[in-house]
C-alpha positions as CSV (number, residue, x, y, z in Angstrom):
1,M,102.5,96.9,164.9
2,K,106.1,97.0,163.6
3,Y,107.8,100.4,163.1
4,R,110.6,101.7,160.8
5,L,113.1,104.3,162.0
6,T,114.8,106.5,159.4
7,Y,117.2,109.4,159.6
8,D,117.8,112.1,156.9
9,F,121.0,113.9,157.7
10,G,120.9,117.3,155.9
11,S,123.4,120.1,155.8
12,G,122.2,121.7,159.0
13,S,120.1,119.1,160.9
14,V,118.9,115.5,161.1
15,K,115.3,114.5,160.7
16,A,114.4,111.3,162.5
17,A,111.1,109.8,161.5
18,L,109.1,106.8,162.8
19,T,106.7,105.1,160.4
20,D,104.5,102.0,160.4
21,E,104.3,99.2,157.8
22,Q,101.9,101.3,155.7
23,F,104.3,104.2,155.4
24,T,102.2,106.3,157.8
25,L,104.1,108.9,159.7
26,I,103.9,108.2,163.4
27,G,106.2,111.0,164.5
28,V,109.2,113.1,163.4
29,E,111.9,115.1,165.2
30,N,114.4,117.5,163.8
31,E,117.7,118.2,165.6
32,P,120.1,120.9,164.3
33,Y,123.9,120.9,164.4
34,P,126.3,123.7,163.5
35,T,128.6,124.2,160.5
36,Y,131.9,125.9,161.0
37,F,133.6,128.1,158.3
38,P,137.2,128.7,159.6
39,R,138.4,130.0,156.2
40,L,136.9,131.1,153.0
41,G,135.7,128.1,151.1
42,W,136.0,125.7,154.0
43,A,132.9,124.1,155.6
44,M,133.2,121.7,158.5
45,Q,131.2,119.9,161.1
46,K,132.0,117.9,164.3
47,P,131.4,114.2,163.9
48,E,130.5,113.8,167.6
49,E,127.9,116.6,167.2
50,L,126.2,114.6,164.4
51,W,126.0,111.5,166.6
52,Q,124.7,113.5,169.6
53,A,122.0,115.1,167.3
54,M,121.0,111.6,166.2
55,C,120.7,110.5,169.9
56,K,118.7,113.5,170.9
57,A,116.3,113.3,168.0
58,T,115.8,109.6,168.6
59,R,115.1,109.9,172.4
60,R,112.6,112.7,171.8
61,L,110.9,110.8,169.0
62,M,110.5,107.6,171.1
63,A,109.3,109.6,174.1
64,R,106.7,111.6,172.2
65,T,105.3,108.7,170.2
66,G,105.4,106.2,173.1
67,A,106.4,103.5,170.6
68,A,108.1,100.4,172.0
69,P,111.7,100.2,170.8
70,S,111.3,96.4,170.6
71,R,108.8,96.9,167.8
72,I,111.3,98.6,165.4
73,A,111.9,96.2,162.5
74,G,114.6,98.2,160.8
75,M,116.7,101.4,160.6
76,A,118.2,103.3,157.7
77,M,119.8,106.7,157.1
78,A,120.6,109.2,154.3
79,Q,123.5,111.6,154.3
80,T,124.7,114.5,152.3
81,A,127.7,112.4,151.1
82,T,130.9,113.8,149.6
83,T,132.1,114.1,153.2
84,I,135.5,113.2,154.8
85,I,136.1,112.0,158.3
86,F,139.5,110.4,159.3
87,V,139.1,108.0,162.3
88,D,141.4,105.7,164.4
89,D,141.0,102.0,164.9
90,R,138.2,102.6,167.5
91,G,136.2,104.8,165.2
92,K,137.2,108.0,167.1
93,P,137.4,111.0,164.8
94,L,140.9,112.3,164.1
95,S,139.5,115.2,162.0
96,D,136.4,117.3,161.7
97,C,133.9,116.3,159.0
98,V,134.8,118.1,155.8
99,M,131.5,118.8,154.2
100,W,130.3,118.6,150.6
101,M,130.3,122.4,150.2
102,D,134.0,122.7,151.3
103,G,136.0,124.0,148.3
104,R,139.5,124.1,149.7
105,A,141.1,122.0,147.0
106,D,141.0,124.0,143.8
107,K,144.8,123.7,143.3
108,Q,144.7,119.9,143.8
109,A,141.8,119.6,141.4
110,R,143.8,121.3,138.7
111,E,146.7,118.9,139.3
112,I,144.4,115.9,138.9
113,N,142.8,117.3,135.8
114,R,146.2,117.9,134.2
115,K,147.1,114.3,134.8
116,L,143.8,113.1,133.3
117,G,143.9,115.6,130.4
118,E,140.4,116.7,131.0
119,K,138.5,119.0,133.4
120,R,136.7,116.4,135.5
121,F,137.2,117.5,139.1
122,S,136.7,120.7,141.1
123,G,138.0,121.8,144.5
124,K,134.8,120.5,146.1
125,N,135.3,116.9,144.9
126,V,136.4,114.3,147.5
127,L,139.4,113.1,145.4
128,A,140.8,116.7,145.2
129,K,140.4,117.1,149.0
130,L,142.1,113.8,149.7
131,L,145.1,115.0,147.7
132,W,144.9,118.2,149.8
133,F,145.2,116.1,153.0
134,L,148.1,114.1,151.5
135,Q,149.9,117.4,150.8
136,H,149.0,119.4,153.9
137,E,148.3,116.9,156.7
138,P,150.3,113.8,155.8
139,D,150.8,112.9,159.5
140,L,147.0,112.7,159.9
141,V,146.7,110.4,156.9
142,D,149.5,108.2,158.3
143,E,147.8,108.0,161.7
144,A,144.3,107.2,160.5
145,R,142.8,103.7,160.3
146,Y,140.1,104.8,157.8
147,M,138.7,107.7,155.8
148,L,134.9,107.5,156.1
149,D,131.9,109.5,155.1
150,V,129.1,110.4,157.5
151,S,127.1,107.2,156.9
152,A,130.2,105.0,157.2
153,F,131.2,106.8,160.4
154,L,127.7,106.3,161.9
155,F,127.5,102.6,160.7
156,Y,130.5,101.9,163.0
157,R,128.9,103.8,165.9
158,L,125.6,101.9,165.4
159,T,126.8,98.4,164.6
160,G,130.6,98.1,165.0
161,E,130.9,97.3,161.3
162,W,133.2,99.0,158.9
163,A,131.4,99.6,155.6
164,Y,130.5,102.2,153.0
165,E,127.1,102.4,151.3
166,F,127.4,102.2,147.5
167,T,125.7,105.5,146.5
168,G,127.9,107.2,149.1
169,S,131.0,105.4,148.1
170,R,130.5,106.8,144.5
171,A,130.9,110.3,145.9
172,T,134.5,109.5,146.8
173,G,135.6,109.2,143.2
174,L,137.4,106.0,144.2
175,V,134.8,103.5,143.0
176,D,134.3,101.5,139.8
177,L,130.5,102.0,139.3
178,D,130.1,99.0,137.0
179,R,131.9,96.5,139.3
180,R,130.6,98.2,142.5
181,S,134.0,98.0,144.0
182,W,137.0,100.2,144.8
183,D,139.0,101.2,141.8
184,P,142.8,100.8,142.3
185,A,143.5,103.2,139.4
186,M,141.9,106.1,141.2
187,F,143.9,105.4,144.4
188,D,147.0,105.4,142.3
189,L,146.0,108.6,140.5
190,I,146.5,110.7,143.7
191,G,148.7,108.2,145.7
192,F,146.0,107.7,148.3
193,P,146.5,104.5,150.4
194,R,143.9,101.8,149.6
195,R,144.1,100.7,153.3
196,L,142.2,103.8,154.3
197,V,138.8,102.6,153.1
198,P,136.9,99.6,154.4
199,D,136.7,96.6,152.0
200,R,133.0,96.3,152.4
201,I,130.6,98.3,150.2
202,V,126.9,97.6,151.0
203,G,123.8,98.2,148.9
204,S,121.0,100.5,149.9
205,T,118.7,97.6,150.8
206,E,121.5,95.4,152.4
207,W,121.8,94.7,156.1
208,V,124.9,96.5,157.4
209,G,124.7,94.9,160.9
210,A,122.7,94.9,164.1
211,L,122.4,97.8,166.6
212,T,124.9,97.2,169.4
213,A,124.0,97.3,173.1
214,Q,126.1,100.5,173.6
215,A,124.5,102.3,170.7
216,A,121.1,101.2,171.8
217,R,121.6,102.7,175.3
218,E,122.8,106.0,173.9
219,L,119.9,106.2,171.4
220,G,117.2,104.9,173.8
221,L,116.5,101.9,171.6
222,A,116.6,98.1,171.8
223,A,119.7,96.2,170.8
224,E,119.8,94.0,167.7
225,I,117.6,96.2,165.4
226,P,118.7,95.6,161.8
227,V,120.5,98.6,160.2
228,F,120.2,98.8,156.4
229,G,122.4,100.7,154.0
230,G,120.1,103.6,153.0
231,C,121.6,106.0,150.5
232,T,122.7,109.6,149.8
233,D,120.3,112.4,150.3
234,H,119.7,112.9,146.6
235,A,119.4,109.1,145.9
236,T,116.7,108.8,148.7
237,A,115.0,111.9,147.3
238,M,114.7,110.2,144.0
239,L,113.0,107.3,145.8
240,G,110.9,109.6,148.0
241,T,109.5,111.5,145.0
242,G,108.6,108.4,143.2
243,C,111.4,108.9,140.6
244,I,111.9,105.3,139.8
245,R,111.8,105.3,136.0
246,P,113.8,107.0,133.2
247,G,112.4,110.5,132.6
248,D,111.0,111.0,136.1
249,A,112.4,114.3,137.6
250,H,112.3,116.3,140.8
251,L,113.5,119.5,142.3
252,Y,114.8,120.0,145.8
253,I,115.0,123.3,147.7
254,G,116.6,122.8,151.1
255,T,119.9,124.4,152.3
256,S,121.1,123.6,148.8
257,A,119.1,123.2,145.6
258,W,119.2,120.5,142.9
259,L,117.6,119.1,139.8
260,A,117.6,115.3,139.2
261,V,116.3,113.4,136.1
262,G,116.1,109.6,135.8
263,T,117.9,107.8,133.0
264,S,118.6,104.3,131.8
265,A,121.9,105.3,130.1
266,F,124.9,103.8,131.9
267,T,127.7,106.1,130.9
268,R,130.6,107.4,133.0
269,A,129.7,111.1,132.4
270,P,130.1,113.4,135.4
271,G,126.9,114.0,137.3
272,R,125.5,110.5,136.4
273,M,124.5,108.9,139.7
274,P,123.5,105.3,140.6
275,S,120.0,104.9,141.9
276,P,119.1,102.2,144.4
277,V,116.6,101.1,141.8
278,E,118.1,98.3,139.6
279,G,118.8,99.5,136.1
280,L,118.3,103.2,136.8
281,R,120.7,106.1,137.1
282,Y,120.0,109.8,137.2
283,H,121.4,113.1,136.0
284,F,122.2,115.3,138.9
285,Y,122.8,119.1,139.1
286,D,123.2,120.8,142.4
287,T,124.1,124.2,143.7
288,D,125.4,125.0,147.2
289,S,122.8,127.7,148.1
290,G,119.1,127.3,147.6
291,G,116.9,127.5,150.6
292,S,119.8,129.0,152.5
293,C,119.3,132.2,150.3
294,I,115.7,132.4,151.6
295,D,116.9,131.8,155.1
296,Y,119.4,134.6,154.7
297,L,116.7,136.9,153.3
298,L,114.4,136.2,156.3
299,Q,117.2,136.7,158.8
300,T,118.4,140.0,157.2
301,Y,115.1,141.6,156.2
302,Y,112.4,140.0,158.3
303,G,114.0,139.8,161.7
304,K,111.4,142.1,163.4
305,E,108.5,139.9,162.2
306,T,110.3,136.8,163.3
307,A,110.9,138.2,166.8
308,Q,107.2,139.1,167.0
309,G,106.2,135.5,166.2
310,K,104.5,136.3,162.9
311,D,104.2,133.9,160.0
312,V,107.2,135.4,158.0
313,F,106.7,133.1,155.1
314,A,103.1,134.2,154.6
315,E,104.2,137.9,155.0
316,M,107.0,137.4,152.5
317,D,104.8,135.7,150.0
318,Q,102.2,138.5,150.2
319,E,104.9,141.1,149.6
320,I,106.3,139.3,146.6
321,R,102.9,139.0,145.1
322,Q,102.5,142.8,145.6
323,A,105.9,143.3,143.9
324,M,104.8,141.3,140.9
325,K,101.8,143.4,140.2
326,D,101.6,145.1,136.8
327,G,103.3,148.5,136.7
328,D,106.1,147.6,139.2
329,R,109.2,148.3,137.2
330,E,111.9,147.5,139.7
331,N,114.3,145.0,138.2
332,V,116.6,143.7,140.9
333,L,118.8,140.7,140.3
334,F,120.2,138.3,142.8
335,L,123.1,135.9,142.2
336,P,122.5,133.1,144.8
337,F,126.1,132.0,145.5
338,L,126.4,132.4,149.2
339,A,128.8,129.5,149.5
340,G,130.3,129.4,146.0
341,A,128.9,127.2,143.2
342,S,129.0,123.6,142.1
343,A,126.4,123.7,139.4
344,P,125.5,124.9,136.8
345,I,129.1,126.3,137.0
346,S,131.9,125.2,139.4
347,N,133.5,128.2,141.2
348,T,134.7,128.4,144.7
349,T,135.4,132.1,144.8
350,V,132.0,133.4,143.5
351,R,129.7,134.9,146.1
352,A,126.1,136.2,146.2
353,S,125.2,139.7,144.9
354,L,122.2,142.0,144.7
355,L,122.3,144.1,141.6
356,N,120.4,147.2,140.4
357,L,119.2,148.6,143.7
358,S,117.8,152.1,143.6
359,R,116.1,154.5,146.0
360,G,112.8,153.0,145.0
361,T,113.9,149.5,145.9
362,E,111.9,148.1,148.8
363,R,112.1,144.9,150.8
364,R,109.5,143.3,148.6
365,H,111.6,143.8,145.5
366,I,114.6,142.2,147.2
367,A,112.5,139.3,148.4
368,R,111.3,138.7,144.9
369,A,114.8,138.9,143.5
370,V,116.2,136.4,145.9
371,M,113.5,133.8,145.0
372,E,113.9,134.6,141.3
373,G,117.7,134.1,141.6
374,V,117.3,130.6,143.0
375,C,114.8,129.8,140.2
376,F,117.2,131.2,137.5
377,N,120.0,129.1,138.7
378,L,117.8,126.0,138.4
379,R,116.7,127.1,134.9
380,W,120.4,127.3,134.0
381,M,120.8,123.7,135.2
382,R,117.7,122.7,133.2
383,D,119.1,124.4,130.1
384,I,122.4,122.5,130.3
385,H,120.4,119.2,130.7
386,A,118.1,120.1,127.8
387,A,121.0,120.9,125.5
388,Q,122.5,117.5,126.1
389,H,119.5,115.2,126.7
390,G,116.4,117.2,125.8
391,W,113.7,118.3,128.3
392,D,110.4,116.4,128.4
393,P,110.1,114.9,131.9
394,N,107.3,112.5,132.8
395,F,106.7,114.8,135.7
396,L,108.6,117.4,137.8
397,R,108.0,117.0,141.5
398,G,109.2,119.2,144.3
399,I,110.5,118.6,147.8
400,G,112.3,120.4,150.6
401,G,111.4,123.3,152.8
402,G,111.3,125.7,149.9
403,M,108.2,123.9,148.6
404,S,106.2,125.1,151.5
405,S,105.8,128.5,149.8
406,E,103.2,128.4,147.0
407,T,104.5,131.6,145.7
408,F,107.9,130.1,145.2
409,V,106.6,126.9,143.6
410,Q,104.5,129.0,141.2
411,M,107.6,131.0,140.4
412,L,109.6,127.8,139.7
413,A,106.9,126.7,137.3
414,D,106.9,130.1,135.5
415,V,110.7,130.4,135.2
416,L,111.2,126.8,134.1
417,D,108.1,126.9,131.9
418,T,107.3,123.5,133.3
419,P,104.5,122.3,135.6
420,V,105.8,121.7,139.1
421,T,104.1,119.3,141.6
422,P,105.2,119.5,145.2
423,L,104.6,116.5,147.5
424,Q,101.9,116.8,150.1
425,N,104.6,116.5,152.7
426,P,107.7,118.0,150.9
427,R,109.9,117.7,154.0
428,F,109.4,114.0,154.5
429,A,110.4,112.6,151.0
430,G,113.9,111.5,152.2
431,N,112.5,109.4,155.0
432,L,109.9,107.9,152.7
433,G,112.6,106.8,150.3
434,L,114.6,105.3,153.2
435,Q,111.6,103.2,154.3
436,A,111.4,101.8,150.8
437,C,115.0,100.6,151.3
438,I,114.1,99.0,154.6
439,E,111.0,97.3,153.2
440,T,112.9,95.9,150.2
441,G,115.7,94.8,152.5
442,L,113.1,93.0,154.7
443,G,111.9,91.1,151.7
444,S,108.9,93.0,150.4
445,K,107.7,91.6,147.1
446,E,106.7,95.1,145.9
447,G,110.2,96.4,146.1
448,F,110.6,100.1,145.1
449,G,107.3,99.8,143.1
450,V,105.6,100.4,146.4
451,L,106.5,104.1,145.9
452,D,103.9,104.4,143.1
453,R,101.3,103.7,145.8
454,V,102.6,105.7,148.8
455,V,104.0,108.9,147.3
456,Q,101.3,111.6,147.8
457,C,101.4,114.6,145.5
458,G,99.9,118.1,146.1
459,P,98.3,120.3,143.5
460,T,100.3,120.9,140.3
461,L,101.2,124.5,139.5
462,I,101.1,125.5,135.8
463,P,103.3,128.1,134.1
464,R,101.7,131.4,133.4
465,P,102.4,132.5,129.8
466,R,102.0,136.2,130.6
467,L,105.2,136.2,132.7
468,Q,107.3,134.3,130.2
469,S,108.8,137.3,128.4
470,R,109.8,139.0,131.6
471,Y,111.5,135.9,133.0
472,D,113.2,135.2,129.6
473,R,114.7,138.7,129.7
474,L,115.8,138.7,133.3
475,Y,117.2,135.2,133.0
476,A,119.4,136.3,130.1
477,L,120.6,139.3,132.2
478,Y,121.2,136.9,135.1
479,R,123.6,134.8,133.0
480,E,125.3,137.9,131.6
481,S,125.8,139.3,135.1
482,Y,127.6,136.2,136.4
483,T,129.9,136.3,133.4
484,A,130.6,140.0,133.9
485,L,131.4,139.6,137.6
486,E,133.2,136.2,137.6
487,D,136.7,137.8,137.5
488,M,135.8,140.4,140.1
489,Y,134.7,137.7,142.6
490,R,138.1,136.0,142.1
491,K,140.0,139.2,142.8
492,L,137.9,140.1,145.9
493,N,138.2,136.7,147.5
494,A,141.7,135.7,146.4
495,D,143.4,136.9,149.7
496,K,140.9,134.8,151.8
497,K,141.8,131.5,150.3
């Protein structure tokens, strides 16, 4: 038997999965790593801690499955992308990893937009943050050999090869998508040295290199295992949900939340991402806080139950169902911007809020409001997409830890007025997509079409018409609340920037 080893690097942990040739899950291990928030709007991780998490997860996985490392036919990984790590000529980090949710570069984004004469970039885009480094840490930029993202950093640790993966390189803003190469005009736009990115850009199914003896020792694997390009987390989620044709759509609820819809239109519009599938791109709308809002809810309001070892998700679901009974007139609103917002609006100073609490407000009402707030934000994204492109997806599948709650999935279907189909294993979609990259790279004749056969869906949840009027009303108030409070957030948080 031959195995495939895949890694899905999320915002808070890496999920390592071992599968066989038939896409059967042999074992999976999850290893967390911390995020640091030294200032308002900043979000950083330690590159070395990412590597150590990869090593720990791999060693546990191999020990628990008993699989022979010599039987692994290929490796691939996904990353959150839009990350920045400066390294020296030995691949040693000279900076922390600046994460996708880091929004330090509002001022620089405005400078770039003025040059372009259009509002294209925000303070969370890589290009704006690179200009921030040029202005605030020029000595670091001068000292660095390369500026890498998480995958490129780990490619070097794994294989000794300097390379970017294509869907990840797109996130830098420095790439010509049509030519699949670095774009000199974008380097010139901010004065960023072209020498700071590796020449090589690999495809998702391309062989980056072979696992070195040193990396193999640290991971507990065999040397010479082929390492393939993989892709970004949302690109591999497109694959793992079987979204391989125009009109295929999925939702993700993990730390963040997003909506992605396949398209064959090859325009340069913002939010149009390249898929590993030839001839396919996808519209992408993401927000910084999705499942993290539910995590915050559980930590803040269900700490006692968690300490007692109870199934807090089941208890929360039961309370929310109770709060939704006829006659319950508590209308609490939650704005789910714990770490600012990227979509449907871009705002680095906005924060989360609970509105309309009263003496009659109970924990169940707050739990319902938090879930509804995440759903309303996704509906806002859906409405933006529908206004520009229409809304009639072939299907809307769901992945991520949030899909483990049937109550939440049903609420998504109700709020979006669209059937939602979670995968049978909603936490494993990213690794499934990565294996498809490996199989294609190994020469499988099925290519990405294999996903039609291996993606397993759970029951589809249908919108309930009786709730439509309530959600329409609360959604309108949700949008109005953000507009009313937008300037207040800016004032409250201006001194923390």
